[in-house]
C-alpha positions as CSV (number, residue, x, y, z in Angstrom):
1,X,30.2,16.7,12.8
2,X,30.3,18.1,9.3
3,X,27.2,18.4,7.1
4,X,28.6,15.8,4.7
5,X,29.2,13.2,7.3
6,X,25.9,13.9,9.0
7,X,24.1,13.4,5.6
8,X,26.0,10.2,5.0
9,X,25.0,8.8,8.4
10,X,21.4,9.8,7.6
11,X,21.3,8.3,4.1
12,X,22.9,5.0,5.2
13,X,20.4,4.3,8.0
14,X,18.5,1.2,7.3
15,X,15.0,2.7,7.3
16,X,16.0,5.3,4.7
17,X,17.3,2.7,2.4
18,X,14.2,0.6,3.0
19,X,12.0,3.6,2.2
20,X,13.9,4.2,-1.0
21,X,13.5,0.6,-2.1
22,X,9.8,0.9,-1.3
23,X,9.4,4.0,-3.4
24,X,11.1,2.4,-6.4
25,X,9.1,-0.8,-6.1
26,X,5.9,1.3,-5.6
27,X,6.6,3.3,-8.8
28,X,7.1,0.1,-10.8
29,X,4.0,-1.4,-9.3
30,X,2.0,1.7,-10.2
31,X,3.1,1.3,-13.8
32,X,2.0,-2.3,-13.8
33,X,-1.4,-1.3,-12.4
34,X,-1.8,1.5,-14.9
35,X,-1.1,-0.9,-17.8
36,X,-3.5,-3.4,-16.3
37,X,-6.3,-0.9,-16.0
38,X,-5.8,0.9,-19.3
39,X,-5.0,-2.1,-21.5
40,X,-6.8,-5.0,-19.9
41,X,-9.7,-4.0,-17.6
42,X,-11.1,-0.9,-19.3
43,X,-11.4,-2.1,-22.9
44,X,-13.7,-5.0,-22.1
45,X,-15.6,-2.8,-19.7
46,X,-16.1,-0.2,-22.4
47,X,-17.2,-2.9,-24.8
48,X,-19.8,-4.1,-22.3
49,X,-21.1,-0.5,-22.1
50,X,-21.3,-0.2,-25.8
51,X,-17.8,0.3,-27.1
52,X,-17.1,3.4,-25.0
53,X,-13.5,4.4,-24.4
54,X,-13.4,5.7,-20.9
55,X,-10.2,7.7,-21.4
56,X,-11.9,10.0,-23.8
57,X,-15.0,10.6,-21.7
58,X,-15.2,14.3,-20.7
59,X,-17.3,17.4,-20.4
60,X,-16.3,20.1,-22.8
61,X,-16.6,23.5,-21.3
62,X,-15.2,25.4,-24.3
63,X,-14.6,24.0,-27.8
64,X,-11.3,24.4,-29.6
65,X,-11.1,27.8,-31.4
66,X,-8.8,29.8,-33.6
67,X,-7.9,33.3,-32.6
68,X,-7.3,36.3,-34.9
69,X,-3.6,35.5,-35.3
70,X,-4.5,31.9,-36.6
71,X,-3.3,30.2,-33.4
72,X,-5.3,27.3,-32.1
73,X,-6.8,27.8,-28.6
74,X,-7.3,24.3,-27.1
75,X,-10.6,23.1,-25.8
76,X,-11.3,23.2,-22.1
77,X,-12.4,19.7,-21.1
78,X,-13.1,18.0,-17.7
79,X,-11.6,14.5,-18.1
80,X,-14.1,12.3,-16.4
81,X,-12.9,9.2,-18.1
82,X,-9.2,9.7,-17.2
83,X,-10.4,10.3,-13.6
84,X,-12.3,7.0,-13.6
85,X,-9.1,5.2,-14.9
86,X,-7.0,6.8,-12.1
87,X,-9.7,6.0,-9.5
88,X,-9.8,2.3,-10.6
89,X,-6.0,2.2,-10.5
90,X,-6.1,3.6,-6.9
91,X,-8.6,1.0,-5.8
92,X,-6.5,-1.8,-7.3
93,X,-3.3,-0.5,-5.6
94,X,-5.0,0.0,-2.3
95,X,-6.5,-3.5,-2.4
96,X,-3.1,-5.0,-3.3
97,X,-1.4,-3.1,-0.4
98,X,-4.2,-4.3,1.9
99,X,-3.6,-7.9,1.0
100,X,0.2,-7.5,1.5
101,X,-0.3,-5.8,4.9
102,X,-2.8,-8.5,5.9
103,X,-0.4,-11.2,5.0
104,X,2.5,-9.6,6.9
105,X,0.3,-9.1,10.0
106,X,-0.8,-12.7,9.9
107,X,2.9,-13.8,9.7
108,X,3.8,-11.5,12.6
109,X,0.9,-12.9,14.8
110,X,1.9,-16.4,14.0
111,X,5.6,-15.7,14.8
112,X,4.7,-13.9,18.0
113,X,2.5,-16.9,19.1
114,X,5.4,-19.3,18.5
115,X,8.0,-17.1,20.3
116,X,5.8,-16.3,23.3
117,X,7.6,-17.5,26.4
118,X,5.7,-19.7,28.8
119,X,4.1,-17.8,31.6
120,X,6.1,-17.9,34.8
121,X,4.4,-19.4,37.8
122,X,3.8,-16.8,40.5
123,X,5.9,-17.0,43.7
124,X,3.0,-17.6,46.0
125,X,1.9,-20.6,44.0
126,X,5.4,-22.0,44.2
127,X,5.5,-21.5,48.0
128,X,2.1,-23.2,48.4
129,X,3.4,-26.2,46.3
130,X,6.5,-26.4,48.6
131,X,4.2,-26.4,51.7
132,X,2.0,-29.1,50.1
133,X,4.9,-31.2,49.2
134,X,6.5,-30.9,52.7
135,X,3.2,-31.8,54.3
136,X,3.0,-34.9,52.1
137,X,6.4,-36.0,53.3
138,X,5.7,-35.7,57.0
139,X,3.8,-38.7,58.6
């Protein structure tokens, strides 16, 4: 089998295509959550705290300077606010995924309960019933 045909067989498997669709939808969902956190949740939260913009919160380790050649050396800053935004985005995505998985599991359990075959009667019970029935018929 050639490498090309082997790759084509691999790429056309159902689970690979499902994974690709999941990645694309996940990326789009991530953008939605980023917009939700940055544009809708954080501004009112910052207002409640006193007008703070979380995305600009940080600890400056070294201020911006200009070297001898006149070039600007950027400041070194630990971006705490940006980290808080990303952390909140993660919590929202994780909760949304939890709700989706919980719903899927509920549907699977319900479907399995509906499709469960009735339990077969054991053979010894069937034999005992036959004996009982035959005893009832004899005077």
